[in-house]
VEXDREN-2710 file (C-alpha; in Angstrom, 1 decimal):
% VEXDREN-2710
k/r/px/py/pz
1/MET/-0.2/0.4/0.2
2/ALA/1.4/3.6/-1.2
3/ASP/2.1/6.4/1.5
4/GLY/-0.7/9.2/1.3
5/PRO/0.1/12.7/-0.1
6/SER/2.7/14.9/1.7
7/VAL/3.6/18.2/1.7
8/LYS/6.8/19.2/2.8
9/LEU/9.3/22.5/2.4
10/VAL/13.0/21.8/0.9
11/GLY/14.7/25.2/0.9
12/GLU/12.4/27.4/-1.2
13/SER/10.7/24.6/-2.8
14/VAL/7.8/23.5/-1.8
15/VAL/7.5/19.8/-2.5
16/ILE/3.9/17.6/-2.8
17/THR/4.2/13.9/-3.4
18/PHE/1.5/11.4/-3.7
19/PRO/1.3/7.6/-4.7
20/LYS/2.5/7.0/-8.5
21/GLU/-1.3/5.5/-9.1
22/ASP/-2.8/9.0/-8.4
23/ALA/-0.7/10.9/-10.9
24/GLN/-3.4/10.0/-13.6
25/GLY/-6.3/11.2/-11.8
26/LEU/-4.3/14.2/-10.7
27/ARG/-3.8/15.1/-14.5
28/VAL/-7.4/14.6/-14.8
29/ALA/-8.4/16.7/-11.8
30/LEU/-5.9/19.8/-13.4
31/ALA/-7.9/19.5/-16.7
32/PRO/-9.4/23.2/-18.0
33/CYS/-12.7/23.5/-16.5
34/PRO/-15.1/23.2/-19.6
35/CYS/-17.5/26.2/-18.0
36/ARG/-17.1/29.6/-19.2
37/ALA/-16.4/31.6/-16.2
38/PRO/-13.3/33.7/-15.6
39/LYS/-10.1/31.8/-15.0
40/SER/-6.8/33.8/-13.6
41/THR/-4.4/33.0/-16.8
42/ALA/-1.6/32.9/-13.5
43/THR/-3.5/29.6/-12.0
44/THR/-4.0/28.5/-15.4
45/ASN/-0.7/28.2/-15.9
46/ILE/-0.1/26.4/-12.9
47/ARG/-2.5/23.8/-13.1
48/ASN/-1.1/23.4/-17.4
49/ARG/3.0/22.8/-15.8
50/LEU/1.9/20.8/-13.0
51/SER/-0.4/18.7/-15.9
52/LYS/2.4/18.7/-18.4
53/ALA/5.6/17.4/-15.5
54/ILE/3.2/14.5/-14.3
55/GLY/2.8/13.6/-17.9
56/ARG/6.7/13.4/-18.9
57/LEU/7.1/11.4/-15.5
58/LEU/4.5/9.1/-16.4
59/SER/5.7/8.5/-20.1
60/LYS/9.2/7.6/-19.1
61/PRO/10.3/3.8/-19.4
62/GLN/9.9/2.5/-16.3
END
């Protein structure tokens, strides 16, 4: 059984860890909202960067 998510500070970086089996679900959760409400460009960029980073990690050969 994998550990649950955790957050820690390493120097000036915030490090978030979560079980590998949750990675794809997190990418789905980070997908753009289909509603037409105004969105913050800054938070959209954060979601996109995090989703892409997870995708790169998942696409690496084991």
